[in-house]
N, CA, C, O and CB atoms as a CASP TS submission, in Angstrom:
PFRMAT TS
TARGET T0000
AUTHOR 0000-0000-0000
METHOD Language model
MODEL 1
PARENT N/A
ATOM      1  N   MET     1      93.586 116.933  90.149  1.00  0.00           N
ATOM      2  CA  MET     1      93.485 118.310  90.562  1.00  0.00           C
ATOM      3  C   MET     1      94.558 119.170  89.929  1.00  0.00           C
ATOM      4  O   MET     1      94.331 120.362  89.720  1.00  0.00           O
ATOM      5  CB  MET     1      93.561 118.406  92.052  1.00  0.00           C
ATOM      6  N   GLY     2      95.714 118.617  89.616  1.00  0.00           N
ATOM      7  CA  GLY     2      96.790 119.416  89.071  1.00  0.00           C
ATOM      8  C   GLY     2      96.404 120.155  87.802  1.00  0.00           C
ATOM      9  O   GLY     2      96.796 121.307  87.619  1.00  0.00           O
ATOM     10  N   LEU     3      95.639 119.513  86.920  1.00  0.00           N
ATOM     11  CA  LEU     3      95.253 120.158  85.678  1.00  0.00           C
ATOM     12  C   LEU     3      94.358 121.367  85.908  1.00  0.00           C
ATOM     13  O   LEU     3      94.376 122.309  85.116  1.00  0.00           O
ATOM     14  CB  LEU     3      94.555 119.171  84.783  1.00  0.00           C
ATOM     15  N   PHE     4      93.583 121.350  86.971  1.00  0.00           N
ATOM     16  CA  PHE     4      92.689 122.454  87.293  1.00  0.00           C
ATOM     17  C   PHE     4      93.466 123.726  87.603  1.00  0.00           C
ATOM     18  O   PHE     4      92.996 124.828  87.322  1.00  0.00           O
ATOM     19  CB  PHE     4      91.800 122.086  88.470  1.00  0.00           C
ATOM     20  N   PHE     5      94.655 123.576  88.183  1.00  0.00           N
ATOM     21  CA  PHE     5      95.421 124.727  88.653  1.00  0.00           C
ATOM     22  C   PHE     5      96.653 125.025  87.815  1.00  0.00           C
ATOM     23  O   PHE     5      97.550 125.722  88.289  1.00  0.00           O
ATOM     24  CB  PHE     5      95.835 124.508  90.065  1.00  0.00           C
ATOM     25  N   VAL     6      96.730 124.527  86.596  1.00  0.00           N
ATOM     26  CA  VAL     6      97.879 124.794  85.743  1.00  0.00           C
ATOM     27  C   VAL     6      98.014 126.295  85.542  1.00  0.00           C
ATOM     28  O   VAL     6      97.053 126.962  85.159  1.00  0.00           O
ATOM     29  CB  VAL     6      97.743 124.067  84.383  1.00  0.00           C
ATOM     30  N   GLY     7      99.182 126.818  85.795  1.00  0.00           N
ATOM     31  CA  GLY     7      99.453 128.236  85.594  1.00  0.00           C
ATOM     32  C   GLY     7      99.010 129.138  86.727  1.00  0.00           C
ATOM     33  O   GLY     7      99.237 130.346  86.668  1.00  0.00           O
ATOM     34  N   GLU     8      98.387 128.589  87.755  1.00  0.00           N
ATOM     35  CA  GLU     8      97.940 129.395  88.895  1.00  0.00           C
ATOM     36  C   GLU     8      98.957 129.292  90.024  1.00  0.00           C
ATOM     37  O   GLU     8      99.568 128.242  90.226  1.00  0.00           O
ATOM     38  CB  GLU     8      96.538 128.939  89.383  1.00  0.00           C
ATOM     39  N   ALA     9      99.133 130.371  90.750  1.00  0.00           N
ATOM     40  CA  ALA     9     100.031 130.382  91.902  1.00  0.00           C
ATOM     41  C   ALA     9      99.195 130.155  93.157  1.00  0.00           C
ATOM     42  O   ALA     9      98.623 131.098  93.705  1.00  0.00           O
ATOM     43  CB  ALA     9     100.832 131.729  91.992  1.00  0.00           C
ATOM     44  N   THR    10      99.126 128.905  93.613  1.00  0.00           N
ATOM     45  CA  THR    10      98.336 128.626  94.807  1.00  0.00           C
ATOM     46  C   THR    10      99.088 129.103  96.034  1.00  0.00           C
ATOM     47  O   THR    10     100.308 128.964  96.126  1.00  0.00           O
ATOM     48  CB  THR    10      98.013 127.123  94.918  1.00  0.00           C
ATOM     49  N   SER    11      98.353 129.663  96.968  1.00  0.00           N
ATOM     50  CA  SER    11      98.943 130.156  98.204  1.00  0.00           C
ATOM     51  C   SER    11      98.775 129.154  99.323  1.00  0.00           C
ATOM     52  O   SER    11      99.694 128.952 100.117  1.00  0.00           O
ATOM     53  CB  SER    11      98.326 131.484  98.598  1.00  0.00           C
ATOM     54  N   THR    12      97.610 128.519  99.401  1.00  0.00           N
ATOM     55  CA  THR    12      97.304 127.616 100.508  1.00  0.00           C
ATOM     56  C   THR    12      96.490 126.444  99.994  1.00  0.00           C
ATOM     57  O   THR    12      95.618 126.595  99.139  1.00  0.00           O
ATOM     58  CB  THR    12      96.542 128.355 101.634  1.00  0.00           C
ATOM     59  N   PHE    13      96.791 125.280 100.529  1.00  0.00           N
ATOM     60  CA  PHE    13      96.030 124.071 100.223  1.00  0.00           C
ATOM     61  C   PHE    13      95.783 123.373 101.549  1.00  0.00           C
ATOM     62  O   PHE    13      96.730 123.080 102.280  1.00  0.00           O
ATOM     63  CB  PHE    13      96.790 123.129  99.197  1.00  0.00           C
ATOM     64  N   ALA    14      94.521 123.103 101.870  1.00  0.00           N
ATOM     65  CA  ALA    14      94.190 122.423 103.125  1.00  0.00           C
ATOM     66  C   ALA    14      93.221 121.292 102.831  1.00  0.00           C
ATOM     67  O   ALA    14      92.327 121.421 101.994  1.00  0.00           O
ATOM     68  CB  ALA    14      93.583 123.414 104.162  1.00  0.00           C
ATOM     69  N   ALA    15      93.408 120.187 103.528  1.00  0.00           N
ATOM     70  CA  ALA    15      92.530 119.025 103.364  1.00  0.00           C
ATOM     71  C   ALA    15      91.881 118.715 104.701  1.00  0.00           C
ATOM     72  O   ALA    15      92.501 118.846 105.756  1.00  0.00           O
ATOM     73  CB  ALA    15      93.319 117.786 102.829  1.00  0.00           C
ATOM     74  N   GLY    16      90.632 118.305 104.641  1.00  0.00           N
ATOM     75  CA  GLY    16      89.925 117.928 105.860  1.00  0.00           C
ATOM     76  C   GLY    16      88.522 117.462 105.527  1.00  0.00           C
ATOM     77  O   GLY    16      88.036 117.680 104.417  1.00  0.00           O
ATOM     78  N   GLU    17      87.888 116.839 106.458  1.00  0.00           N
ATOM     79  CA  GLU    17      86.513 116.361 106.287  1.00  0.00           C
ATOM     80  C   GLU    17      85.596 117.523 106.639  1.00  0.00           C
ATOM     81  O   GLU    17      85.436 117.855 107.813  1.00  0.00           O
ATOM     82  CB  GLU    17      86.210 115.088 107.186  1.00  0.00           C
ATOM     83  N   LEU    18      84.998 118.138 105.638  1.00  0.00           N
ATOM     84  CA  LEU    18      84.277 119.390 105.854  1.00  0.00           C
ATOM     85  C   LEU    18      82.760 119.278 105.820  1.00  0.00           C
ATOM     86  O   LEU    18      82.080 120.142 106.373  1.00  0.00           O
ATOM     87  CB  LEU    18      84.698 120.367 104.844  1.00  0.00           C
ATOM     88  N   ASN    19      82.203 118.243 105.189  1.00  0.00           N
ATOM     89  CA  ASN    19      80.750 118.214 105.020  1.00  0.00           C
ATOM     90  C   ASN    19      80.066 117.011 105.672  1.00  0.00           C
ATOM     91  O   ASN    19      78.891 116.757 105.405  1.00  0.00           O
ATOM     92  CB  ASN    19      80.424 118.229 103.564  1.00  0.00           C
ATOM     93  N   GLY    20      80.765 116.282 106.505  1.00  0.00           N
ATOM     94  CA  GLY    20      80.154 115.215 107.280  1.00  0.00           C
ATOM     95  C   GLY    20      79.933 113.901 106.561  1.00  0.00           C
ATOM     96  O   GLY    20      79.263 113.018 107.096  1.00  0.00           O
ATOM     97  N   ASP    21      80.485 113.741 105.340  1.00  0.00           N
ATOM     98  CA  ASP    21      80.265 112.480 104.616  1.00  0.00           C
ATOM     99  C   ASP    21      81.412 111.490 104.781  1.00  0.00           C
ATOM    100  O   ASP    21      81.346 110.384 104.245  1.00  0.00           O
ATOM    101  CB  ASP    21      80.057 112.763 103.147  1.00  0.00           C
ATOM    102  N   GLY    22      82.453 111.861 105.504  1.00  0.00           N
ATOM    103  CA  GLY    22      83.577 110.960 105.752  1.00  0.00           C
ATOM    104  C   GLY    22      84.681 111.037 104.716  1.00  0.00           C
ATOM    105  O   GLY    22      85.738 110.437 104.915  1.00  0.00           O
ATOM    106  N   ASP    23      84.478 111.753 103.614  1.00  0.00           N
ATOM    107  CA  ASP    23      85.510 111.910 102.589  1.00  0.00           C
ATOM    108  C   ASP    23      86.316 113.165 102.856  1.00  0.00           C
ATOM    109  O   ASP    23      85.814 114.135 103.422  1.00  0.00           O
ATOM    110  CB  ASP    23      84.887 111.962 101.181  1.00  0.00           C
ATOM    111  N   GLU    24      87.576 113.132 102.440  1.00  0.00           N
ATOM    112  CA  GLU    24      88.435 114.298 102.607  1.00  0.00           C
ATOM    113  C   GLU    24      88.103 115.325 101.518  1.00  0.00           C
ATOM    114  O   GLU    24      88.091 115.002 100.330  1.00  0.00           O
ATOM    115  CB  GLU    24      89.943 113.892 102.551  1.00  0.00           C
ATOM    116  N   ASP    25      87.837 116.550 101.933  1.00  0.00           N
ATOM    117  CA  ASP    25      87.547 117.657 101.032  1.00  0.00           C
ATOM    118  C   ASP    25      88.733 118.613 101.064  1.00  0.00           C
ATOM    119  O   ASP    25      89.636 118.457 101.886  1.00  0.00           O
ATOM    120  CB  ASP    25      86.219 118.385 101.428  1.00  0.00           C
ATOM    121  N   PHE    26      88.733 119.609 100.166  1.00  0.00           N
ATOM    122  CA  PHE    26      89.900 120.479 100.039  1.00  0.00           C
ATOM    123  C   PHE    26      89.493 121.942  99.941  1.00  0.00           C
ATOM    124  O   PHE    26      88.438 122.277  99.403  1.00  0.00           O
ATOM    125  CB  PHE    26      90.724 120.084  98.819  1.00  0.00           C
ATOM    126  N   VAL    27      90.348 122.801 100.468  1.00  0.00           N
ATOM    127  CA  VAL    27      90.202 124.245 100.310  1.00  0.00           C
ATOM    128  C   VAL    27      91.505 124.750  99.706  1.00  0.00           C
ATOM    129  O   VAL    27      92.591 124.437 100.195  1.00  0.00           O
ATOM    130  CB  VAL    27      89.875 124.965 101.687  1.00  0.00           C
ATOM    131  N   VAL    28      91.385 125.536  98.636  1.00  0.00           N
ATOM    132  CA  VAL    28      92.550 126.068  97.945  1.00  0.00           C
ATOM    133  C   VAL    28      92.392 127.575  97.839  1.00  0.00           C
ATOM    134  O   VAL    28      91.307 128.080  97.550  1.00  0.00           O
ATOM    135  CB  VAL    28      92.724 125.419  96.538  1.00  0.00           C
ATOM    136  N   THR    29      93.482 128.280  98.074  1.00  0.00           N
ATOM    137  CA  THR    29      93.456 129.718  97.806  1.00  0.00           C
ATOM    138  C   THR    29      94.460 130.019  96.705  1.00  0.00           C
ATOM    139  O   THR    29      95.561 129.468  96.674  1.00  0.00           O
ATOM    140  CB  THR    29      93.774 130.544  99.095  1.00  0.00           C
ATOM    141  N   VAL    30      94.062 130.892  95.817  1.00  0.00           N
ATOM    142  CA  VAL    30      94.922 131.385  94.751  1.00  0.00           C
ATOM    143  C   VAL    30      95.126 132.859  95.029  1.00  0.00           C
ATOM    144  O   VAL    30      94.171 133.571  95.338  1.00  0.00           O
ATOM    145  CB  VAL    30      94.306 131.135  93.315  1.00  0.00           C
ATOM    146  N   HIS    31      96.336 133.315  94.923  1.00  0.00           N
ATOM    147  CA  HIS    31      96.687 134.690  95.273  1.00  0.00           C
ATOM    148  C   HIS    31      95.698 135.703  94.683  1.00  0.00           C
ATOM    149  O   HIS    31      95.484 135.754  93.472  1.00  0.00           O
ATOM    150  CB  HIS    31      98.100 135.005  94.789  1.00  0.00           C
ATOM    151  N   GLY    32      95.102 136.503  95.571  1.00  0.00           N
ATOM    152  CA  GLY    32      94.204 137.562  95.151  1.00  0.00           C
ATOM    153  C   GLY    32      92.774 137.138  94.862  1.00  0.00           C
ATOM    154  O   GLY    32      91.960 137.966  94.455  1.00  0.00           O
ATOM    155  N   GLU    33      92.450 135.859  95.066  1.00  0.00           N
ATOM    156  CA  GLU    33      91.110 135.358  94.781  1.00  0.00           C
ATOM    157  C   GLU    33      90.469 134.816  96.058  1.00  0.00           C
ATOM    158  O   GLU    33      91.181 134.498  97.010  1.00  0.00           O
ATOM    159  CB  GLU    33      91.158 134.262  93.692  1.00  0.00           C
ATOM    160  N   PRO    34      89.132 134.704  96.096  1.00  0.00           N
ATOM    161  CA  PRO    34      88.482 134.104  97.261  1.00  0.00           C
ATOM    162  C   PRO    34      88.829 132.613  97.364  1.00  0.00           C
ATOM    163  O   PRO    34      89.168 131.995  96.355  1.00  0.00           O
ATOM    164  CB  PRO    34      86.950 134.296  97.180  1.00  0.00           C
ATOM    165  N   PRO    35      88.750 132.028  98.561  1.00  0.00           N
ATOM    166  CA  PRO    35      89.035 130.597  98.724  1.00  0.00           C
ATOM    167  C   PRO    35      88.096 129.748  97.866  1.00  0.00           C
ATOM    168  O   PRO    35      86.952 130.126  97.614  1.00  0.00           O
ATOM    169  CB  PRO    35      88.908 130.190 100.205  1.00  0.00           C
ATOM    170  N   LEU    36      88.595 128.605  97.426  1.00  0.00           N
ATOM    171  CA  LEU    36      87.821 127.690  96.609  1.00  0.00           C
ATOM    172  C   LEU    36      87.647 126.381  97.375  1.00  0.00           C
ATOM    173  O   LEU    36      88.635 125.771  97.783  1.00  0.00           O
ATOM    174  CB  LEU    36      88.508 127.451  95.233  1.00  0.00           C
ATOM    175  N   LEU    37      86.413 125.945  97.572  1.00  0.00           N
ATOM    176  CA  LEU    37      86.116 124.692  98.257  1.00  0.00           C
ATOM    177  C   LEU    37      85.916 123.601  97.219  1.00  0.00           C
ATOM    178  O   LEU    37      85.075 123.728  96.329  1.00  0.00           O
ATOM    179  CB  LEU    37      84.862 124.830  99.164  1.00  0.00           C
ATOM    180  N   LEU    38      86.693 122.527  97.334  1.00  0.00           N
ATOM    181  CA  LEU    38      86.562 121.380  96.442  1.00  0.00           C
ATOM    182  C   LEU    38      86.011 120.229  97.270  1.00  0.00           C
ATOM    183  O   LEU    38      86.717 119.659  98.102  1.00  0.00           O
ATOM    184  CB  LEU    38      87.936 121.000  95.768  1.00  0.00           C
ATOM    185  N   VAL    39      84.746 119.890  97.037  1.00  0.00           N
ATOM    186  CA  VAL    39      84.087 118.837  97.805  1.00  0.00           C
ATOM    187  C   VAL    39      84.305 117.507  97.086  1.00  0.00           C
ATOM    188  O   VAL    39      84.032 117.377  95.893  1.00  0.00           O
ATOM    189  CB  VAL    39      82.559 119.137  97.985  1.00  0.00           C
ATOM    190  N   ASN    40      84.796 116.532  97.829  1.00  0.00           N
ATOM    191  CA  ASN    40      85.041 115.202  97.302  1.00  0.00           C
ATOM    192  C   ASN    40      83.699 114.485  97.162  1.00  0.00           C
ATOM    193  O   ASN    40      83.061 114.164  98.165  1.00  0.00           O
ATOM    194  CB  ASN    40      86.018 114.403  98.220  1.00  0.00           C
ATOM    195  N   GLY    41      83.275 114.237  95.945  1.00  0.00           N
ATOM    196  CA  GLY    41      81.982 113.625  95.694  1.00  0.00           C
ATOM    197  C   GLY    41      82.063 112.169  95.276  1.00  0.00           C
ATOM    198  O   GLY    41      81.109 111.638  94.709  1.00  0.00           O
ATOM    199  N   THR    42      83.193 111.510  95.547  1.00  0.00           N
ATOM    200  CA  THR    42      83.303 110.106  95.160  1.00  0.00           C
ATOM    201  C   THR    42      82.334 109.256  95.973  1.00  0.00           C
ATOM    202  O   THR    42      82.074 109.559  97.138  1.00  0.00           O
ATOM    203  CB  THR    42      84.746 109.602  95.347  1.00  0.00           C
ATOM    204  N   PRO    43      81.798 108.194  95.371  1.00  0.00           N
ATOM    205  CA  PRO    43      80.869 107.332  96.104  1.00  0.00           C
ATOM    206  C   PRO    43      81.550 106.672  97.301  1.00  0.00           C
ATOM    207  O   PRO    43      82.747 106.386  97.268  1.00  0.00           O
ATOM    208  CB  PRO    43      80.292 106.261  95.175  1.00  0.00           C
ATOM    209  N   ALA    44      80.788 106.439  98.333  1.00  0.00           N
ATOM    210  CA  ALA    44      81.324 105.800  99.533  1.00  0.00           C
ATOM    211  C   ALA    44      81.837 104.405  99.194  1.00  0.00           C
ATOM    212  O   ALA    44      81.182 103.661  98.464  1.00  0.00           O
ATOM    213  CB  ALA    44      80.249 105.727 100.643  1.00  0.00           C
ATOM    214  N   ALA    45      82.999 104.052  99.718  1.00  0.00           N
ATOM    215  CA  ALA    45      83.623 102.764  99.434  1.00  0.00           C
ATOM    216  C   ALA    45      83.172 101.682 100.406  1.00  0.00           C
ATOM    217  O   ALA    45      83.515 100.515 100.220  1.00  0.00           O
ATOM    218  CB  ALA    45      85.130 102.895  99.479  1.00  0.00           C
ATOM    219  N   GLY    46      82.431 102.029 101.414  1.00  0.00           N
ATOM    220  CA  GLY    46      81.989 101.053 102.404  1.00  0.00           C
ATOM    221  C   GLY    46      81.928 101.685 103.781  1.00  0.00           C
ATOM    222  O   GLY    46      81.992 102.907 103.916  1.00  0.00           O
ATOM    223  N   PRO    47      81.804 100.854 104.799  1.00  0.00           N
ATOM    224  CA  PRO    47      81.706 101.372 106.159  1.00  0.00           C
ATOM    225  C   PRO    47      82.937 102.185 106.548  1.00  0.00           C
ATOM    226  O   PRO    47      84.050 101.905 106.103  1.00  0.00           O
ATOM    227  CB  PRO    47      81.511 100.228 107.138  1.00  0.00           C
ATOM    228  N   ARG    48      82.720 103.179 107.373  1.00  0.00           N
ATOM    229  CA  ARG    48      83.811 104.038 107.839  1.00  0.00           C
ATOM    230  C   ARG    48      83.773 104.137 109.349  1.00  0.00           C
ATOM    231  O   ARG    48      82.753 103.881 109.989  1.00  0.00           O
ATOM    232  CB  ARG    48      83.724 105.443 107.205  1.00  0.00           C
ATOM    233  N   LEU    49      84.879 104.506 109.880  1.00  0.00           N
ATOM    234  CA  LEU    49      84.991 104.711 111.314  1.00  0.00           C
ATOM    235  C   LEU    49      85.467 106.136 111.547  1.00  0.00           C
ATOM    236  O   LEU    49      86.508 106.540 111.029  1.00  0.00           O
ATOM    237  CB  LEU    49      85.960 103.674 111.967  1.00  0.00           C
ATOM    238  N   ALA    50      84.719 106.886 112.314  1.00  0.00           N
ATOM    239  CA  ALA    50      85.121 108.241 112.673  1.00  0.00           C
ATOM    240  C   ALA    50      85.519 108.247 114.136  1.00  0.00           C
ATOM    241  O   ALA    50      84.826 107.681 114.981  1.00  0.00           O
ATOM    242  CB  ALA    50      83.981 109.266 112.399  1.00  0.00           C
ATOM    243  N   VAL    51      86.637 108.890 114.428  1.00  0.00           N
ATOM    244  CA  VAL    51      87.156 108.958 115.795  1.00  0.00           C
ATOM    245  C   VAL    51      87.392 110.414 116.138  1.00  0.00           C
ATOM    246  O   VAL    51      88.042 111.135 115.381  1.00  0.00           O
ATOM    247  CB  VAL    51      88.468 108.125 115.954  1.00  0.00           C
ATOM    248  N   ARG    52      86.876 110.848 117.263  1.00  0.00           N
ATOM    249  CA  ARG    52      87.143 112.203 117.745  1.00  0.00           C
ATOM    250  C   ARG    52      88.057 112.078 118.955  1.00  0.00           C
ATOM    251  O   ARG    52      87.692 111.477 119.966  1.00  0.00           O
ATOM    252  CB  ARG    52      85.809 112.972 118.106  1.00  0.00           C
ATOM    253  N   LEU    53      89.247 112.651 118.838  1.00  0.00           N
ATOM    254  CA  LEU    53      90.227 112.561 119.912  1.00  0.00           C
ATOM    255  C   LEU    53      90.196 113.814 120.762  1.00  0.00           C
ATOM    256  O   LEU    53      89.972 114.920 120.270  1.00  0.00           O
ATOM    257  CB  LEU    53      91.629 112.337 119.348  1.00  0.00           C
ATOM    258  N   ARG    54      90.423 113.619 122.036  1.00  0.00           N
ATOM    259  CA  ARG    54      90.511 114.748 122.964  1.00  0.00           C
ATOM    260  C   ARG    54      91.757 114.562 123.804  1.00  0.00           C
ATOM    261  O   ARG    54      91.905 113.554 124.495  1.00  0.00           O
ATOM    262  CB  ARG    54      89.233 114.860 123.868  1.00  0.00           C
ATOM    263  N   GLY    55      92.648 115.529 123.742  1.00  0.00           N
ATOM    264  CA  GLY    55      93.866 115.462 124.531  1.00  0.00           C
ATOM    265  C   GLY    55      93.683 116.126 125.875  1.00  0.00           C
ATOM    266  O   GLY    55      92.631 116.691 126.177  1.00  0.00           O
ATOM    267  N   ARG    56      94.713 116.047 126.662  1.00  0.00           N
ATOM    268  CA  ARG    56      94.684 116.659 127.997  1.00  0.00           C
ATOM    269  C   ARG    56      95.423 117.989 127.977  1.00  0.00           C
ATOM    270  O   ARG    56      96.305 118.214 127.147  1.00  0.00           O
ATOM    271  CB  ARG    56      95.308 115.713 129.052  1.00  0.00           C
ATOM    272  N   GLY    57      95.054 118.856 128.894  1.00  0.00           N
ATOM    273  CA  GLY    57      95.728 120.145 129.006  1.00  0.00           C
ATOM    274  C   GLY    57      95.561 120.955 127.739  1.00  0.00           C
ATOM    275  O   GLY    57      94.447 121.119 127.242  1.00  0.00           O
ATOM    276  N   GLY    58      96.668 121.463 127.214  1.00  0.00           N
ATOM    277  CA  GLY    58      96.636 122.294 126.018  1.00  0.00           C
ATOM    278  C   GLY    58      96.520 121.508 124.726  1.00  0.00           C
ATOM    279  O   GLY    58      96.316 122.095 123.663  1.00  0.00           O
ATOM    280  N   ASN    59      96.646 120.179 124.797  1.00  0.00           N
ATOM    281  CA  ASN    59      96.586 119.341 123.601  1.00  0.00           C
ATOM    282  C   ASN    59      95.147 118.893 123.348  1.00  0.00           C
ATOM    283  O   ASN    59      94.851 117.699 123.405  1.00  0.00           O
ATOM    284  CB  ASN    59      97.518 118.114 123.745  1.00  0.00           C
ATOM    285  N   THR    60      94.273 119.821 123.073  1.00  0.00           N
ATOM    286  CA  THR    60      92.851 119.513 122.949  1.00  0.00           C
ATOM    287  C   THR    60      92.505 118.711 121.703  1.00  0.00           C
ATOM    288  O   THR    60      91.418 118.137 121.635  1.00  0.00           O
ATOM    289  CB  THR    60      92.065 120.779 122.949  1.00  0.00           C
ATOM    290  N   ARG    61      93.397 118.653 120.712  1.00  0.00           N
ATOM    291  CA  ARG    61      93.114 117.919 119.474  1.00  0.00           C
ATOM    292  C   ARG    61      93.738 116.526 119.467  1.00  0.00           C
ATOM    293  O   ARG    61      93.628 115.811 118.471  1.00  0.00           O
ATOM    294  CB  ARG    61      93.620 118.707 118.277  1.00  0.00           C
ATOM    295  N   GLY    62      94.378 116.136 120.541  1.00  0.00           N
ATOM    296  CA  GLY    62      94.949 114.794 120.625  1.00  0.00           C
ATOM    297  C   GLY    62      96.150 114.582 119.730  1.00  0.00           C
ATOM    298  O   GLY    62      96.394 113.458 119.292  1.00  0.00           O
ATOM    299  N   ILE    63      96.910 115.630 119.444  1.00  0.00           N
ATOM    300  CA  ILE    63      98.080 115.506 118.573  1.00  0.00           C
ATOM    301  C   ILE    63      99.089 114.551 119.213  1.00  0.00           C
ATOM    302  O   ILE    63      99.416 114.657 120.395  1.00  0.00           O
ATOM    303  CB  ILE    63      98.731 116.902 118.310  1.00  0.00           C
ATOM    304  N   GLY    64      99.567 113.618 118.392  1.00  0.00           N
ATOM    305  CA  GLY    64     100.496 112.605 118.869  1.00  0.00           C
ATOM    306  C   GLY    64      99.813 111.288 119.206  1.00  0.00           C
ATOM    307  O   GLY    64     100.487 110.294 119.474  1.00  0.00           O
ATOM    308  N   ALA    65      98.479 111.268 119.195  1.00  0.00           N
ATOM    309  CA  ALA    65      97.737 110.040 119.520  1.00  0.00           C
ATOM    310  C   ALA    65      97.956 109.000 118.428  1.00  0.00           C
ATOM    311  O   ALA    65      98.181 109.336 117.265  1.00  0.00           O
ATOM    312  CB  ALA    65      96.218 110.334 119.689  1.00  0.00           C
ATOM    313  N   ARG    66      97.886 107.741 118.820  1.00  0.00           N
ATOM    314  CA  ARG    66      97.981 106.616 117.902  1.00  0.00           C
ATOM    315  C   ARG    66      96.647 105.872 117.956  1.00  0.00           C
ATOM    316  O   ARG    66      96.188 105.489 119.032  1.00  0.00           O
ATOM    317  CB  ARG    66      99.188 105.668 118.268  1.00  0.00           C
ATOM    318  N   VAL    67      96.027 105.670 116.792  1.00  0.00           N
ATOM    319  CA  VAL    67      94.759 104.962 116.716  1.00  0.00           C
ATOM    320  C   VAL    67      95.001 103.663 115.947  1.00  0.00           C
ATOM    321  O   VAL    67      95.464 103.684 114.806  1.00  0.00           O
ATOM    322  CB  VAL    67      93.648 105.841 116.029  1.00  0.00           C
ATOM    323  N   ALA    68      94.682 102.528 116.585  1.00  0.00           N
ATOM    324  CA  ALA    68      94.847 101.217 115.950  1.00  0.00           C
ATOM    325  C   ALA    68      93.487 100.529 115.895  1.00  0.00           C
ATOM    326  O   ALA    68      92.771 100.463 116.894  1.00  0.00           O
ATOM    327  CB  ALA    68      95.889 100.337 116.724  1.00  0.00           C
ATOM    328  N   VAL    69      93.142 100.017 114.715  1.00  0.00           N
ATOM    329  CA  VAL    69      91.853  99.359 114.513  1.00  0.00           C
ATOM    330  C   VAL    69      92.100  98.030 113.800  1.00  0.00           C
ATOM    331  O   VAL    69      92.871  97.959 112.843  1.00  0.00           O
ATOM    332  CB  VAL    69      90.869 100.268 113.691  1.00  0.00           C
ATOM    333  N   THR    70      91.440  96.988 114.278  1.00  0.00           N
ATOM    334  CA  THR    70      91.438  95.694 113.602  1.00  0.00           C
ATOM    335  C   THR    70      89.999  95.351 113.270  1.00  0.00           C
ATOM    336  O   THR    70      89.145  95.305 114.156  1.00  0.00           O
ATOM    337  CB  THR    70      92.099  94.579 114.482  1.00  0.00           C
ATOM    338  N   ALA    71      89.727  95.108 111.988  1.00  0.00           N
ATOM    339  CA  ALA    71      88.369  94.767 111.544  1.00  0.00           C
ATOM    340  C   ALA    71      88.468  93.914 110.294  1.00  0.00           C
ATOM    341  O   ALA    71      89.252  94.203 109.390  1.00  0.00           O
ATOM    342  CB  ALA    71      87.515  96.050 111.273  1.00  0.00           C
ATOM    343  N   GLY    72      87.683  92.883 110.254  1.00  0.00           N
ATOM    344  CA  GLY    72      87.681  92.029 109.075  1.00  0.00           C
ATOM    345  C   GLY    72      89.029  91.409 108.777  1.00  0.00           C
ATOM    346  O   GLY    72      89.351  91.151 107.618  1.00  0.00           O
ATOM    347  N   GLY    73      89.825  91.165 109.813  1.00  0.00           N
ATOM    348  CA  GLY    73      91.142  90.572 109.623  1.00  0.00           C
ATOM    349  C   GLY    73      92.205  91.537 109.136  1.00  0.00           C
ATOM    350  O   GLY    73      93.317  91.119 108.814  1.00  0.00           O
ATOM    351  N   ARG    74      91.881  92.822 109.076  1.00  0.00           N
ATOM    352  CA  ARG    74      92.847  93.837 108.615  1.00  0.00           C
ATOM    353  C   ARG    74      93.176  94.788 109.753  1.00  0.00           C
ATOM    354  O   ARG    74      92.305  95.157 110.541  1.00  0.00           O
ATOM    355  CB  ARG    74      92.289  94.630 107.398  1.00  0.00           C
ATOM    356  N   ASN    75      94.431  95.176 109.832  1.00  0.00           N
ATOM    357  CA  ASN    75      94.899  96.116 110.857  1.00  0.00           C
ATOM    358  C   ASN    75      95.223  97.450 110.201  1.00  0.00           C
ATOM    359  O   ASN    75      95.826  97.499 109.129  1.00  0.00           O
ATOM    360  CB  ASN    75      96.146  95.557 111.608  1.00  0.00           C
ATOM    361  N   ARG    76      94.818  98.518 110.853  1.00  0.00           N
ATOM    362  CA  ARG    76      95.135  99.870 110.402  1.00  0.00           C
ATOM    363  C   ARG    76      95.637 100.670 111.594  1.00  0.00           C
ATOM    364  O   ARG    76      95.071 100.592 112.684  1.00  0.00           O
ATOM    365  CB  ARG    76      93.894 100.558 109.749  1.00  0.00           C
ATOM    366  N   VAL    77      96.696 101.437 111.387  1.00  0.00           N
ATOM    367  CA  VAL    77      97.244 102.288 112.432  1.00  0.00           C
ATOM    368  C   VAL    77      97.463 103.678 111.842  1.00  0.00           C
ATOM    369  O   VAL    77      98.045 103.818 110.767  1.00  0.00           O
ATOM    370  CB  VAL    77      98.576 101.700 113.009  1.00  0.00           C
ATOM    371  N   ARG    78      96.998 104.688 112.542  1.00  0.00           N
ATOM    372  CA  ARG    78      97.209 106.077 112.119  1.00  0.00           C
ATOM    373  C   ARG    78      97.657 106.893 113.326  1.00  0.00           C
ATOM    374  O   ARG    78      97.251 106.624 114.456  1.00  0.00           O
ATOM    375  CB  ARG    78      95.910 106.683 111.489  1.00  0.00           C
ATOM    376  N   ARG    79      98.489 107.880 113.075  1.00  0.00           N
ATOM    377  CA  ARG    79      98.917 108.811 114.122  1.00  0.00           C
ATOM    378  C   ARG    79      98.390 110.193 113.771  1.00  0.00           C
ATOM    379  O   ARG    79      98.298 110.565 112.601  1.00  0.00           O
ATOM    380  CB  ARG    79     100.478 108.827 114.276  1.00  0.00           C
ATOM    381  N   VAL    80      98.052 110.934 114.795  1.00  0.00           N
ATOM    382  CA  VAL    80      97.548 112.288 114.605  1.00  0.00           C
ATOM    383  C   VAL    80      98.726 113.242 114.653  1.00  0.00           C
ATOM    384  O   VAL    80      99.477 113.269 115.628  1.00  0.00           O
ATOM    385  CB  VAL    80      96.481 112.658 115.681  1.00  0.00           C
ATOM    386  N   GLY    81      98.884 114.028 113.588  1.00  0.00           N
ATOM    387  CA  GLY    81      99.966 115.010 113.517  1.00  0.00           C
ATOM    388  C   GLY    81      99.418 116.422 113.535  1.00  0.00           C
ATOM    389  O   GLY    81      98.213 116.637 113.409  1.00  0.00           O
ATOM    390  N   ALA    82     100.301 117.366 113.690  1.00  0.00           N
ATOM    391  CA  ALA    82      99.899 118.765 113.757  1.00  0.00           C
ATOM    392  C   ALA    82      99.575 119.343 112.388  1.00  0.00           C
ATOM    393  O   ALA    82      98.902 120.370 112.307  1.00  0.00           O
ATOM    394  CB  ALA    82     100.984 119.581 114.407  1.00  0.00           C
ATOM    395  N   SER    83     100.031 118.721 111.317  1.00  0.00           N
ATOM    396  CA  SER    83      99.822 119.313 109.994  1.00  0.00           C
ATOM    397  C   SER    83      98.604 118.831 109.310  1.00  0.00           C
ATOM    398  O   SER    83      98.317 119.254 108.190  1.00  0.00           O
ATOM    399  CB  SER    83     100.970 119.053 109.134  1.00  0.00           C
TER
END
């Protein structure tokens, strides 16, 4: 992606799953231009697990949650952050 933006002053870069395929997509803004959506079109690498967290009270996005998964003899741990 760096070569795409050589010489451009990016203002904002955001990553997230935007189109329901499980891959992380990106939104970039360049000063004075409309936002640019970069959809990750890489082929699926295999089965995926999607988790929707719900926090209590004002923490509706589950920030601070720890998700641990063991599958196929492999362990994965991720924490949900605010950024």
